[in-house]
PyMOL CGO cylinders between C-alpha atoms (Angstrom):
from pymol import cmd
from pymol.cgo import CYLINDER

trace = [
    CYLINDER, -28.37, 21.16, 36.12, -27.95, 21.28, 32.26, 0.3, 1, 1, 1, 1, 1, 1,
    CYLINDER, -27.95, 21.28, 32.26, -29.18, 18.56, 29.50, 0.3, 1, 1, 1, 1, 1, 1,
    CYLINDER, -29.18, 18.56, 29.50, -26.63, 19.72, 27.05, 0.3, 1, 1, 1, 1, 1, 1,
    CYLINDER, -26.63, 19.72, 27.05, -23.80, 17.63, 26.65, 0.3, 1, 1, 1, 1, 1, 1,
    CYLINDER, -23.80, 17.63, 26.65, -19.85, 19.28, 26.90, 0.3, 1, 1, 1, 1, 1, 1,
    CYLINDER, -19.85, 19.28, 26.90, -17.72, 16.25, 26.96, 0.3, 1, 1, 1, 1, 1, 1,
    CYLINDER, -17.72, 16.25, 26.96, -16.69, 17.13, 23.43, 0.3, 1, 1, 1, 1, 1, 1,
    CYLINDER, -16.69, 17.13, 23.43, -16.73, 20.42, 23.18, 0.3, 1, 1, 1, 1, 1, 1,
    CYLINDER, -16.73, 20.42, 23.18, -12.44, 20.50, 23.26, 0.3, 1, 1, 1, 1, 1, 1,
    CYLINDER, -12.44, 20.50, 23.26, -12.59, 18.18, 20.17, 0.3, 1, 1, 1, 1, 1, 1,
    CYLINDER, -12.59, 18.18, 20.17, -12.30, 19.87, 16.80, 0.3, 1, 1, 1, 1, 1, 1,
    CYLINDER, -12.30, 19.87, 16.80, -14.75, 18.11, 14.53, 0.3, 1, 1, 1, 1, 1, 1,
    CYLINDER, -14.75, 18.11, 14.53, -12.77, 16.93, 11.90, 0.3, 1, 1, 1, 1, 1, 1,
    CYLINDER, -12.77, 16.93, 11.90, -10.70, 14.59, 14.37, 0.3, 1, 1, 1, 1, 1, 1,
    CYLINDER, -10.70, 14.59, 14.37, -13.89, 12.62, 14.87, 0.3, 1, 1, 1, 1, 1, 1,
    CYLINDER, -13.89, 12.62, 14.87, -14.74, 12.42, 11.36, 0.3, 1, 1, 1, 1, 1, 1,
    CYLINDER, -14.74, 12.42, 11.36, -12.50, 9.19, 9.53, 0.3, 1, 1, 1, 1, 1, 1,
    CYLINDER, -12.50, 9.19, 9.53, -10.53, 10.02, 6.69, 0.3, 1, 1, 1, 1, 1, 1,
    CYLINDER, -10.53, 10.02, 6.69, -9.35, 7.10, 3.81, 0.3, 1, 1, 1, 1, 1, 1,
    CYLINDER, -9.35, 7.10, 3.81, -5.64, 6.57, 4.05, 0.3, 1, 1, 1, 1, 1, 1,
    CYLINDER, -5.64, 6.57, 4.05, -3.39, 4.65, 1.78, 0.3, 1, 1, 1, 1, 1, 1,
    CYLINDER, -3.39, 4.65, 1.78, -1.08, 2.60, 2.59, 0.3, 1, 1, 1, 1, 1, 1,
    CYLINDER, -1.08, 2.60, 2.59, 2.07, 3.06, 0.71, 0.3, 1, 1, 1, 1, 1, 1,
    CYLINDER, 2.07, 3.06, 0.71, 4.90, 1.47, 1.91, 0.3, 1, 1, 1, 1, 1, 1,
    CYLINDER, 4.90, 1.47, 1.91, 5.08, -1.95, 4.75, 0.3, 1, 1, 1, 1, 1, 1,
    CYLINDER, 5.08, -1.95, 4.75, 8.53, -2.74, 6.55, 0.3, 1, 1, 1, 1, 1, 1,
    CYLINDER, 8.53, -2.74, 6.55, 8.60, -5.43, 8.51, 0.3, 1, 1, 1, 1, 1, 1,
    CYLINDER, 8.60, -5.43, 8.51, 11.13, -4.03, 11.83, 0.3, 1, 1, 1, 1, 1, 1,
    CYLINDER, 11.13, -4.03, 11.83, 10.56, -7.61, 13.51, 0.3, 1, 1, 1, 1, 1, 1,
    CYLINDER, 10.56, -7.61, 13.51, 8.92, -10.99, 13.37, 0.3, 1, 1, 1, 1, 1, 1,
    CYLINDER, 8.92, -10.99, 13.37, 5.84, -9.66, 14.41, 0.3, 1, 1, 1, 1, 1, 1,
    CYLINDER, 5.84, -9.66, 14.41, 5.90, -5.53, 13.95, 0.3, 1, 1, 1, 1, 1, 1,
    CYLINDER, 5.90, -5.53, 13.95, 5.70, -4.12, 11.19, 0.3, 1, 1, 1, 1, 1, 1,
    CYLINDER, 5.70, -4.12, 11.19, 5.76, 0.07, 9.59, 0.3, 1, 1, 1, 1, 1, 1,
    CYLINDER, 5.76, 0.07, 9.59, 2.80, 1.16, 7.73, 0.3, 1, 1, 1, 1, 1, 1,
    CYLINDER, 2.80, 1.16, 7.73, 3.50, 4.71, 5.79, 0.3, 1, 1, 1, 1, 1, 1,
    CYLINDER, 3.50, 4.71, 5.79, 0.19, 6.30, 4.90, 0.3, 1, 1, 1, 1, 1, 1,
    CYLINDER, 0.19, 6.30, 4.90, -0.80, 8.76, 2.51, 0.3, 1, 1, 1, 1, 1, 1,
    CYLINDER, -0.80, 8.76, 2.51, -3.77, 10.64, 1.75, 0.3, 1, 1, 1, 1, 1, 1,
    CYLINDER, -3.77, 10.64, 1.75, -5.02, 9.45, -1.56, 0.3, 1, 1, 1, 1, 1, 1,
    CYLINDER, -5.02, 9.45, -1.56, -4.26, 12.86, -3.04, 0.3, 1, 1, 1, 1, 1, 1,
    CYLINDER, -4.26, 12.86, -3.04, -0.33, 12.57, -1.54, 0.3, 1, 1, 1, 1, 1, 1,
    CYLINDER, -0.33, 12.57, -1.54, 0.45, 14.19, 1.77, 0.3, 1, 1, 1, 1, 1, 1,
    CYLINDER, 0.45, 14.19, 1.77, -0.08, 13.77, 5.66, 0.3, 1, 1, 1, 1, 1, 1,
    CYLINDER, -0.08, 13.77, 5.66, -3.67, 13.11, 6.32, 0.3, 1, 1, 1, 1, 1, 1,
    CYLINDER, -3.67, 13.11, 6.32, -3.79, 15.59, 9.07, 0.3, 1, 1, 1, 1, 1, 1,
    CYLINDER, -3.79, 15.59, 9.07, -0.73, 17.54, 11.37, 0.3, 1, 1, 1, 1, 1, 1,
    CYLINDER, -0.73, 17.54, 11.37, 0.24, 15.67, 14.50, 0.3, 1, 1, 1, 1, 1, 1,
    CYLINDER, 0.24, 15.67, 14.50, 2.81, 16.39, 17.54, 0.3, 1, 1, 1, 1, 1, 1,
    CYLINDER, 2.81, 16.39, 17.54, 5.56, 13.75, 18.78, 0.3, 1, 1, 1, 1, 1, 1,
    CYLINDER, 5.56, 13.75, 18.78, 3.58, 11.72, 20.99, 0.3, 1, 1, 1, 1, 1, 1,
    CYLINDER, 3.58, 11.72, 20.99, -0.09, 11.81, 19.98, 0.3, 1, 1, 1, 1, 1, 1,
    CYLINDER, -0.09, 11.81, 19.98, -2.09, 9.13, 18.30, 0.3, 1, 1, 1, 1, 1, 1,
    CYLINDER, -2.09, 9.13, 18.30, -4.75, 8.25, 16.08, 0.3, 1, 1, 1, 1, 1, 1,
    CYLINDER, -4.75, 8.25, 16.08, -7.65, 5.45, 15.59, 0.3, 1, 1, 1, 1, 1, 1,
    CYLINDER, -7.65, 5.45, 15.59, -6.86, 2.66, 12.40, 0.3, 1, 1, 1, 1, 1, 1,
    CYLINDER, -6.86, 2.66, 12.40, -10.23, 1.11, 12.02, 0.3, 1, 1, 1, 1, 1, 1,
    CYLINDER, -10.23, 1.11, 12.02, -10.81, -1.66, 9.61, 0.3, 1, 1, 1, 1, 1, 1,
    CYLINDER, -10.81, -1.66, 9.61, -14.76, -1.38, 8.74, 0.3, 1, 1, 1, 1, 1, 1,
    CYLINDER, -14.76, -1.38, 8.74, -16.11, -4.48, 9.81, 0.3, 1, 1, 1, 1, 1, 1,
    CYLINDER, -16.11, -4.48, 9.81, -13.43, -5.86, 12.03, 0.3, 1, 1, 1, 1, 1, 1,
    CYLINDER, -13.43, -5.86, 12.03, -12.51, -3.54, 14.12, 0.3, 1, 1, 1, 1, 1, 1,
    CYLINDER, -12.51, -3.54, 14.12, -10.45, -0.41, 14.95, 0.3, 1, 1, 1, 1, 1, 1,
    CYLINDER, -10.45, -0.41, 14.95, -7.53, 0.90, 17.50, 0.3, 1, 1, 1, 1, 1, 1,
    CYLINDER, -7.53, 0.90, 17.50, -5.35, 3.10, 19.00, 0.3, 1, 1, 1, 1, 1, 1,
    CYLINDER, -5.35, 3.10, 19.00, -1.68, 3.53, 17.96, 0.3, 1, 1, 1, 1, 1, 1,
    CYLINDER, -1.68, 3.53, 17.96, 1.17, 6.15, 18.19, 0.3, 1, 1, 1, 1, 1, 1,
    CYLINDER, 1.17, 6.15, 18.19, 2.37, 7.81, 14.95, 0.3, 1, 1, 1, 1, 1, 1,
    CYLINDER, 2.37, 7.81, 14.95, 6.05, 6.84, 14.89, 0.3, 1, 1, 1, 1, 1, 1,
    CYLINDER, 6.05, 6.84, 14.89, 6.73, 9.64, 12.31, 0.3, 1, 1, 1, 1, 1, 1,
    CYLINDER, 6.73, 9.64, 12.31, 8.09, 12.84, 12.88, 0.3, 1, 1, 1, 1, 1, 1,
    CYLINDER, 8.09, 12.84, 12.88, 5.58, 16.13, 12.84, 0.3, 1, 1, 1, 1, 1, 1,
    CYLINDER, 5.58, 16.13, 12.84, 8.63, 17.52, 10.79, 0.3, 1, 1, 1, 1, 1, 1,
    CYLINDER, 8.63, 17.52, 10.79, 7.54, 14.96, 7.83, 0.3, 1, 1, 1, 1, 1, 1,
    CYLINDER, 7.54, 14.96, 7.83, 5.22, 17.07, 5.31, 0.3, 1, 1, 1, 1, 1, 1,
    CYLINDER, 5.22, 17.07, 5.31, 5.11, 13.17, 3.00, 0.3, 1, 1, 1, 1, 1, 1,
    CYLINDER, 5.11, 13.17, 3.00, 3.36, 10.75, 5.51, 0.3, 1, 1, 1, 1, 1, 1,
    CYLINDER, 3.36, 10.75, 5.51, 2.69, 8.98, 8.67, 0.3, 1, 1, 1, 1, 1, 1,
    CYLINDER, 2.69, 8.98, 8.67, 3.78, 6.14, 9.99, 0.3, 1, 1, 1, 1, 1, 1,
    CYLINDER, 3.78, 6.14, 9.99, 2.35, 3.42, 12.76, 0.3, 1, 1, 1, 1, 1, 1,
    CYLINDER, 2.35, 3.42, 12.76, 4.51, 0.96, 13.95, 0.3, 1, 1, 1, 1, 1, 1,
    CYLINDER, 4.51, 0.96, 13.95, 2.23, -2.04, 14.67, 0.3, 1, 1, 1, 1, 1, 1,
    CYLINDER, 2.23, -2.04, 14.67, 2.65, -5.75, 16.85, 0.3, 1, 1, 1, 1, 1, 1,
    CYLINDER, 2.65, -5.75, 16.85, 0.76, -8.26, 15.85, 0.3, 1, 1, 1, 1, 1, 1,
    CYLINDER, 0.76, -8.26, 15.85, -0.99, -9.26, 18.85, 0.3, 1, 1, 1, 1, 1, 1,
    CYLINDER, -0.99, -9.26, 18.85, -4.93, -9.21, 18.19, 0.3, 1, 1, 1, 1, 1, 1,
    CYLINDER, -4.93, -9.21, 18.19, -7.44, -9.86, 15.39, 0.3, 1, 1, 1, 1, 1, 1,
    CYLINDER, -7.44, -9.86, 15.39, -7.15, -6.09, 14.36, 0.3, 1, 1, 1, 1, 1, 1,
    CYLINDER, -7.15, -6.09, 14.36, -3.34, -6.26, 14.63, 0.3, 1, 1, 1, 1, 1, 1,
    CYLINDER, -3.34, -6.26, 14.63, -3.58, -9.48, 12.60, 0.3, 1, 1, 1, 1, 1, 1,
    CYLINDER, -3.58, -9.48, 12.60, -5.88, -7.74, 9.76, 0.3, 1, 1, 1, 1, 1, 1,
    CYLINDER, -5.88, -7.74, 9.76, -3.75, -4.91, 9.61, 0.3, 1, 1, 1, 1, 1, 1,
    CYLINDER, -3.75, -4.91, 9.61, -0.17, -7.47, 9.07, 0.3, 1, 1, 1, 1, 1, 1,
    CYLINDER, -0.17, -7.47, 9.07, -2.25, -8.80, 6.28, 0.3, 1, 1, 1, 1, 1, 1,
    CYLINDER, -2.25, -8.80, 6.28, -2.46, -5.62, 4.61, 0.3, 1, 1, 1, 1, 1, 1,
    CYLINDER, -2.46, -5.62, 4.61, -0.96, -4.70, 1.22, 0.3, 1, 1, 1, 1, 1, 1,
    CYLINDER, -0.96, -4.70, 1.22, 0.62, -1.62, -0.16, 0.3, 1, 1, 1, 1, 1, 1,
    CYLINDER, 0.62, -1.62, -0.16, -2.24, 0.56, -2.07, 0.3, 1, 1, 1, 1, 1, 1,
    CYLINDER, -2.24, 0.56, -2.07, -5.19, -0.35, 0.08, 0.3, 1, 1, 1, 1, 1, 1,
    CYLINDER, -5.19, -0.35, 0.08, -7.32, 1.51, 2.10, 0.3, 1, 1, 1, 1, 1, 1,
    CYLINDER, -7.32, 1.51, 2.10, -7.80, 1.97, 5.49, 0.3, 1, 1, 1, 1, 1, 1,
    CYLINDER, -7.80, 1.97, 5.49, -9.42, 4.85, 7.43, 0.3, 1, 1, 1, 1, 1, 1,
    CYLINDER, -9.42, 4.85, 7.43, -8.04, 6.97, 10.18, 0.3, 1, 1, 1, 1, 1, 1,
    CYLINDER, -8.04, 6.97, 10.18, -8.95, 9.32, 12.83, 0.3, 1, 1, 1, 1, 1, 1,
    CYLINDER, -8.95, 9.32, 12.83, -6.86, 11.61, 14.70, 0.3, 1, 1, 1, 1, 1, 1,
    CYLINDER, -6.86, 11.61, 14.70, -4.93, 13.37, 16.65, 0.3, 1, 1, 1, 1, 1, 1,
    CYLINDER, -4.93, 13.37, 16.65, -5.64, 12.48, 19.56, 0.3, 1, 1, 1, 1, 1, 1,
    CYLINDER, -5.64, 12.48, 19.56, -3.86, 12.56, 22.92, 0.3, 1, 1, 1, 1, 1, 1,
    CYLINDER, -3.86, 12.56, 22.92, -1.32, 15.09, 24.70, 0.3, 1, 1, 1, 1, 1, 1,
    CYLINDER, -1.32, 15.09, 24.70, 1.26, 15.13, 22.76, 0.3, 1, 1, 1, 1, 1, 1,
    CYLINDER, 1.26, 15.13, 22.76, 5.34, 15.70, 24.23, 0.3, 1, 1, 1, 1, 1, 1,
    CYLINDER, 5.34, 15.70, 24.23, 6.18, 19.16, 25.10, 0.3, 1, 1, 1, 1, 1, 1,
    CYLINDER, 6.18, 19.16, 25.10, 8.99, 19.58, 23.25, 0.3, 1, 1, 1, 1, 1, 1,
    CYLINDER, 8.99, 19.58, 23.25, 8.28, 22.71, 21.49, 0.3, 1, 1, 1, 1, 1, 1,
    CYLINDER, 8.28, 22.71, 21.49, 8.51, 24.60, 25.20, 0.3, 1, 1, 1, 1, 1, 1,
    CYLINDER, 8.51, 24.60, 25.20, 9.38, 22.27, 28.43, 0.3, 1, 1, 1, 1, 1, 1,
    CYLINDER, 9.38, 22.27, 28.43, 11.74, 20.62, 26.37, 0.3, 1, 1, 1, 1, 1, 1,
    CYLINDER, 11.74, 20.62, 26.37, 13.54, 23.16, 24.35, 0.3, 1, 1, 1, 1, 1, 1,
    CYLINDER, 13.54, 23.16, 24.35, 17.03, 24.26, 25.31, 0.3, 1, 1, 1, 1, 1, 1,
    CYLINDER, 17.03, 24.26, 25.31, 17.54, 21.13, 27.61, 0.3, 1, 1, 1, 1, 1, 1,
    CYLINDER, 17.54, 21.13, 27.61, 19.52, 17.65, 27.64, 0.3, 1, 1, 1, 1, 1, 1,
    CYLINDER, 19.52, 17.65, 27.64, 17.23, 14.60, 26.82, 0.3, 1, 1, 1, 1, 1, 1,
    CYLINDER, 17.23, 14.60, 26.82, 17.39, 11.30, 27.96, 0.3, 1, 1, 1, 1, 1, 1,
    CYLINDER, 17.39, 11.30, 27.96, 14.13, 8.99, 26.21, 0.3, 1, 1, 1, 1, 1, 1,
    CYLINDER, 14.13, 8.99, 26.21, 14.46, 5.49, 27.01, 0.3, 1, 1, 1, 1, 1, 1,
    CYLINDER, 14.46, 5.49, 27.01, 12.38, 2.55, 25.51, 0.3, 1, 1, 1, 1, 1, 1,
    CYLINDER, 12.38, 2.55, 25.51, 11.92, -0.88, 25.40, 0.3, 1, 1, 1, 1, 1, 1,
    CYLINDER, 11.92, -0.88, 25.40, 10.59, -3.03, 22.61, 0.3, 1, 1, 1, 1, 1, 1,
    CYLINDER, 10.59, -3.03, 22.61, 7.94, -1.68, 20.86, 0.3, 1, 1, 1, 1, 1, 1,
    CYLINDER, 7.94, -1.68, 20.86, 7.71, 1.00, 23.28, 0.3, 1, 1, 1, 1, 1, 1,
    CYLINDER, 7.71, 1.00, 23.28, 10.09, 2.78, 21.04, 0.3, 1, 1, 1, 1, 1, 1,
    CYLINDER, 10.09, 2.78, 21.04, 6.73, 3.33, 18.67, 0.3, 1, 1, 1, 1, 1, 1,
    CYLINDER, 6.73, 3.33, 18.67, 5.64, 6.00, 20.30, 0.3, 1, 1, 1, 1, 1, 1,
    CYLINDER, 5.64, 6.00, 20.30, 8.98, 8.02, 20.62, 0.3, 1, 1, 1, 1, 1, 1,
    CYLINDER, 8.98, 8.02, 20.62, 10.40, 7.56, 17.74, 0.3, 1, 1, 1, 1, 1, 1,
    CYLINDER, 10.40, 7.56, 17.74, 8.16, 11.00, 16.59, 0.3, 1, 1, 1, 1, 1, 1,
    CYLINDER, 8.16, 11.00, 16.59, 10.21, 12.88, 19.43, 0.3, 1, 1, 1, 1, 1, 1,
    CYLINDER, 10.21, 12.88, 19.43, 13.34, 11.58, 18.63, 0.3, 1, 1, 1, 1, 1, 1,
    CYLINDER, 13.34, 11.58, 18.63, 13.03, 12.47, 15.05, 0.3, 1, 1, 1, 1, 1, 1,
    CYLINDER, 13.03, 12.47, 15.05, 11.62, 15.65, 15.56, 0.3, 1, 1, 1, 1, 1, 1,
    CYLINDER, 11.62, 15.65, 15.56, 14.48, 16.88, 18.08, 0.3, 1, 1, 1, 1, 1, 1,
    CYLINDER, 14.48, 16.88, 18.08, 17.02, 15.67, 15.32, 0.3, 1, 1, 1, 1, 1, 1,
    CYLINDER, 17.02, 15.67, 15.32, 15.10, 17.62, 12.79, 0.3, 1, 1, 1, 1, 1, 1,
    CYLINDER, 15.10, 17.62, 12.79, 15.81, 20.53, 15.12, 0.3, 1, 1, 1, 1, 1, 1,
    CYLINDER, 15.81, 20.53, 15.12, 18.73, 20.13, 16.46, 0.3, 1, 1, 1, 1, 1, 1,
    CYLINDER, 18.73, 20.13, 16.46, 19.56, 23.62, 17.13, 0.3, 1, 1, 1, 1, 1, 1,
    CYLINDER, 19.56, 23.62, 17.13, 16.78, 23.81, 19.77, 0.3, 1, 1, 1, 1, 1, 1,
    CYLINDER, 16.78, 23.81, 19.77, 17.66, 21.23, 22.19, 0.3, 1, 1, 1, 1, 1, 1,
    CYLINDER, 17.66, 21.23, 22.19, 20.67, 20.12, 24.33, 0.3, 1, 1, 1, 1, 1, 1,
    CYLINDER, 20.67, 20.12, 24.33, 22.65, 16.98, 24.25, 0.3, 1, 1, 1, 1, 1, 1,
    CYLINDER, 22.65, 16.98, 24.25, 20.47, 13.73, 23.52, 0.3, 1, 1, 1, 1, 1, 1,
    CYLINDER, 20.47, 13.73, 23.52, 20.98, 10.07, 24.74, 0.3, 1, 1, 1, 1, 1, 1,
    CYLINDER, 20.98, 10.07, 24.74, 18.76, 7.29, 23.27, 0.3, 1, 1, 1, 1, 1, 1,
    CYLINDER, 18.76, 7.29, 23.27, 18.69, 4.07, 25.69, 0.3, 1, 1, 1, 1, 1, 1,
    CYLINDER, 18.69, 4.07, 25.69, 16.67, 1.34, 23.89, 0.3, 1, 1, 1, 1, 1, 1,
    CYLINDER, 16.67, 1.34, 23.89, 16.48, -2.29, 24.25, 0.3, 1, 1, 1, 1, 1, 1,
    CYLINDER, 16.48, -2.29, 24.25, 14.66, -5.63, 23.52, 0.3, 1, 1, 1, 1, 1, 1,
    CYLINDER, 14.66, -5.63, 23.52, 14.59, -8.88, 23.81, 0.3, 1, 1, 1, 1, 1, 1,
    CYLINDER, 14.59, -8.88, 23.81, 17.19, -10.02, 21.61, 0.3, 1, 1, 1, 1, 1, 1,
    CYLINDER, 17.19, -10.02, 21.61, 18.66, -8.44, 18.27, 0.3, 1, 1, 1, 1, 1, 1,
    CYLINDER, 18.66, -8.44, 18.27, 15.95, -9.32, 15.40, 0.3, 1, 1, 1, 1, 1, 1,
    CYLINDER, 15.95, -9.32, 15.40, 13.03, -7.02, 18.26, 0.3, 1, 1, 1, 1, 1, 1,
    CYLINDER, 13.03, -7.02, 18.26, 14.82, -4.22, 18.18, 0.3, 1, 1, 1, 1, 1, 1,
    CYLINDER, 14.82, -4.22, 18.18, 12.41, -1.39, 15.87, 0.3, 1, 1, 1, 1, 1, 1,
    CYLINDER, 12.41, -1.39, 15.87, 13.93, 0.85, 13.02, 0.3, 1, 1, 1, 1, 1, 1,
    CYLINDER, 13.93, 0.85, 13.02, 17.19, -0.89, 13.50, 0.3, 1, 1, 1, 1, 1, 1,
    CYLINDER, 17.19, -0.89, 13.50, 18.37, 0.40, 10.47, 0.3, 1, 1, 1, 1, 1, 1,
    CYLINDER, 18.37, 0.40, 10.47, 17.50, 3.92, 11.01, 0.3, 1, 1, 1, 1, 1, 1,
    CYLINDER, 17.50, 3.92, 11.01, 19.13, 3.94, 14.34, 0.3, 1, 1, 1, 1, 1, 1,
    CYLINDER, 19.13, 3.94, 14.34, 22.61, 2.51, 12.82, 0.3, 1, 1, 1, 1, 1, 1,
    CYLINDER, 22.61, 2.51, 12.82, 22.53, 5.18, 9.79, 0.3, 1, 1, 1, 1, 1, 1,
    CYLINDER, 22.53, 5.18, 9.79, 20.80, 7.96, 10.86, 0.3, 1, 1, 1, 1, 1, 1,
    CYLINDER, 20.80, 7.96, 10.86, 20.55, 8.59, 14.82, 0.3, 1, 1, 1, 1, 1, 1,
    CYLINDER, 20.55, 8.59, 14.82, 23.84, 6.56, 15.64, 0.3, 1, 1, 1, 1, 1, 1,
    CYLINDER, 23.84, 6.56, 15.64, 25.70, 9.19, 13.07, 0.3, 1, 1, 1, 1, 1, 1,
    CYLINDER, 25.70, 9.19, 13.07, 23.86, 12.60, 14.46, 0.3, 1, 1, 1, 1, 1, 1,
    CYLINDER, 23.86, 12.60, 14.46, 26.41, 15.33, 16.25, 0.3, 1, 1, 1, 1, 1, 1,
    CYLINDER, 26.41, 15.33, 16.25, 24.89, 15.79, 19.61, 0.3, 1, 1, 1, 1, 1, 1,
    CYLINDER, 24.89, 15.79, 19.61, 23.13, 12.26, 19.71, 0.3, 1, 1, 1, 1, 1, 1,
    CYLINDER, 23.13, 12.26, 19.71, 24.18, 9.70, 21.80, 0.3, 1, 1, 1, 1, 1, 1,
    CYLINDER, 24.18, 9.70, 21.80, 22.80, 6.01, 21.43, 0.3, 1, 1, 1, 1, 1, 1,
    CYLINDER, 22.80, 6.01, 21.43, 22.69, 3.12, 23.64, 0.3, 1, 1, 1, 1, 1, 1,
    CYLINDER, 22.69, 3.12, 23.64, 21.17, -0.53, 22.82, 0.3, 1, 1, 1, 1, 1, 1,
    CYLINDER, 21.17, -0.53, 22.82, 21.08, -3.11, 24.91, 0.3, 1, 1, 1, 1, 1, 1,
    CYLINDER, 21.08, -3.11, 24.91, 18.95, -6.38, 24.51, 0.3, 1, 1, 1, 1, 1, 1,
]
cmd.load_cgo(trace, "trace")
């Protein structure tokens, strides 16, 4: 038996090293969910990711947690995280202002198979409440590469209209796309 640890052999070293990100925009989506836009200090994204992956956001001295990357990898300008206020770290994040810095590690997790298994197929995405966050990146990836996929149906619901995430984006973009059907429910 070897004394050498191999548990992280499949990791790229860079995903373990925190990077400094700058909050460049904050959108209040619902009474308890905000979307944070993050850039590298020099501009652009901190790292590349695929739809469905997540990252560790760290508030030094407070805590760190895993959050879905809600922006599509086709967006080369920034990354976004939609975060529900529900604990110590998320309360601290909700108190942040544009211009503040945070450390981020990632990407982590297995992504949705958008580049192979989903290609050429009709897709149905079903989400509720803040559960839209991890699939928003899939939806916008597929929208950016519409020619690679069949019909797209999105079924999204929440407790109230005020609790629908990305409501303006859904109305002004998703519902306007050819080949995309959106059904909202309360």
